[in-house]
N, C-alpha and C positions, 0 to 999 in steps of 0.2 A: 460610146467611149472613143477617145482619140489618142494616137501615139504622141509622146512628147516630141517637141519640135527639135530640129537639128541645131538651132541656136542654143537651146538649153544644154544639149549634149556637148556642143563645142566649148561651152563655158565651164563645163565640169568634165574634162576628159577622163578623170580617174573613176567616174561613175558610168562611163559609156556602156560597159557590158551590161550592168544591171538595168540601166534606163531603156536600152533597146528591147528589153524583155518585159517592160513594165507599162502600165496604163494609168492614166489619171482620169478622174471623173469629169463629166461635162459640166457646163455652166449651171449655176444655181437655178436658173429659170427652168431647166429640164428636170431638175430634182423637184421643183415646185409642181410641175406637170405630173410627175409620178405620185406626189402626195395627193393630188386631186383624184387619183384613182382609189384612194383608201376608202374603205367602207366601214362605217360605224354601226355596231349592232347593240340593241338595247339589252340591258341586264335584267329587265323587268321592273326596275326601280328608277324613276326619273331623277331622284336625288343622287343615286349612285352614278347614273349616266352623266349628270352634270359635272361632277368632279373628274370624270374620265374624259371630258371633252366631247361627249356625245355618245359614249358607249365603248364597248371593246372594239379596237380597231385592227384592221388587217395590215399585213406587211410588217408585223412586229410581234414580239413576245411579251405577253402580259403575265406577270407572276402574282399569284394569290397565296399569301401565307398567313398563318395564325395558329392559335391553339386549337385543340379538338372542340367540336361543337360551335365553331364560329361561322359556319355557313359556306365553307370552301366548296365542298362537294355539291351542296344544294345550288350554289351559284353555277357550278359546272353543268348540272342537270338542266337548269333554266336556260342556259346558253345553247344547249342541245336543241331546244325548241325555238327560242327567239331568233337564232341564226337562220332558221328555215322560213321565217315570216317574210312578207313582201317588203320591198324597199319603202313603200308608202307607210308601213307600220314600223319603220325603223328596224327592219330585219335585214338578213343577208341573202335571202332567196337561194340558199345553197344547202348542200348536205354536210354531214358532220362525221369526223373520225374521232373516236374516243379510245385513247390508249390507256387501258386499265392495268395498273401495276399492283393494286391492293384489293381488287375484287369489290370495289365500291359502287359499280354501276348498277342501277335499279330501274328496269323497264317500267315498273309500276309508277315511279315518279314521273317519268317522261309522259305517260298517258294522262296523269292528273294535270300536269302543267300544260299539255297540249289542249286539254278540254278548257282550261282557263282562257287560253288565247284563241279559242275557236278553230283549232286545227284538228284534222282527223287523227286520232291516236295511233291507229295501225299504220297509216301512211307516214306519220312522223317517226315512228320507231323504225320503219323500213328505210328511212333516210339516214339512220345512224349506224355507222360501221364500227363494230366493237373489236378491238385488238387486245386480247388478254395475254400478258406476258408474265413470266415467273422468274426471270433472272435479268441482270443488267445487260448480259450479252444479247438476250432476246430483245430487250428494250432498244438497244442500239441497232441491232440488225434489222428490225422491222421498219426502220426509217426508209430504207431503199424501196421495198414494195409499196410503202405509203406514197413515196414520191412518184412511182410508176402509176399508181392509182390516180393521183392528182393530175398527172400528165395526160391521162386518157379522157379525152373530151366526151366520149360516149357515156362515161360513168358520172360525170360532174354536172354542174359545177359544185365544188366543195368550198365551204366558206370558213370552217374552223376546225382546228386540231386541238383536242384537249388531252392533256397528260395528267393523270391522277394516280399517284403523284410522281413528280420528276425525280425525287431523291430516295424514296423508300428502299428500293432494291440495292442501290449503291451503298446505303448506310448499313444494310444487313450483310452484304458480301465483302465490304471493305471495312474492317474493324481495327481500331487502334491507330495510334500515330504512325506506326511503321508502314501502314498501307494508305495513309491519307494522301500522299503525293500521287500515287497511282490512281486512286479514286478520283482526284481532282482532274487529272489528265484525261481520264476516260470521260468524265462528266463534261469537260470542256469540248472534247471531240463531238459528243452527242449534241450539245447545245449549238455548236457551230453548224452542224447539219440542219438543225431546226431553224436557225436564222436564215439559212439559204432557202429552205422550203417556204418560209413565210414570205420572203421577198420575191422569189421566182414565181410563185403561184398566187400571190395576192390573197393569202389567207391569214386568219388570226390564229396564232399559236398561244394557247392558254395553259400555263403550267401551274399546278398546285404544289406548293412546297410546305414542308414541315418547319417547325421552329424549335428553339431550345432556349433555356435560360442563359442569360449573359452574366457570368460570374464577375466580370470586370466592371459591371455597371451598378450604380447604387440608386435606389429609389425608396422614398419613404412610403410609397403606396404598394409595395410588393416587388416581386422579381421582375426584371426587365427581360423581355424576350427578343430574340433576333432570328432571322431566317437562317436555315441550314444551307450549306453549299458554298459559303465563303465568297471571295471576290470573283470566282469563276462564274457563278450563277448571277451575281450582282451585275457584272459587266454585260452578260448576255441578255438580260431582261431589259426591255425598253421601258416598261412601266411596272412598278412594284406596288402592290396594294396590300396593306396590312388589315386583317380583319380581327375585330375584338368583340367580346360578348357585351350585350347591353341588358336592359330589363326584359324579363320574360323571353318572348320570341324576337326581340329587337337585337340587331347587330350593328356595329359601327365599322365603317370602312374608312381608311385613311390613305391618302396618296403618300407612299413612303419614298418613292423616287420616280421622277418623270422628266423627260427633256422638254415638255411643253406645259404641263399643268402644275399649279402651285400645290403646296402641301395642305390640302383641305380635307375635311371629314364629312361623311354623309351617314345618316342613320336609315337603315332599311329593316324590313321584317321578313322572317321565314314563314311562309304560309303553305297551305295544302297545294296551292297553285304555283309554288316556287317563290323566287325572290320578288318582293313587292314593296311599295312605299308603306311607311308606317301609317 
């Protein structure tokens, strides 16, 4: 980072006070070098990896949203395992932090998925740190000890932080339009801290989000759904992926928003060994 030049300050004397306390980013080539440090981790499905640009990436927030039984938590469990695999196998060679707000974590699923990928089930579970929280205050407060854990080189490396789900406790504890503004403000603060963690420690932050019917949208094929959290969550998420039901165990993932990838769809399956190709 570099200070703004004296020439710039002299040409805008009315902004001198603010500018002397501000920084601007370095050249685009340095940002490019930072991007080269990004690690992509497989989801277990090559079709899903393709539309994501190689898999779930570090230094960003990836949001997964959809109706119930669309595979959100199953994908999260699969990522708990694949993020521990070697770089040669499109993994992250790191540990996992699972922030559980709904009690959805199942160690049995981790063991089954680990066996599919040839990893030791006990060792794989040992590399997953579970944080169970019961209120939005606990969810926000636990970010500081998580950051301390990530900063401890003796404990890592950590490669992914999964939050399942990001909005559930906020929706329960802030009800009605009268509390919506406060909820969004708290949610924004929480997401801001997660963005900093993702960039500072080069980890992937995966947030699972709920959805709701959009009464303002019309469709001849049924109700149109949209993710909960409004613009606050939309702006914080780097990549947004919508999950939909397909035939039997098949599910459909669509890139809902991404700064890099186009709006493409991929079909994957939910198996005993986690997310896989159809």
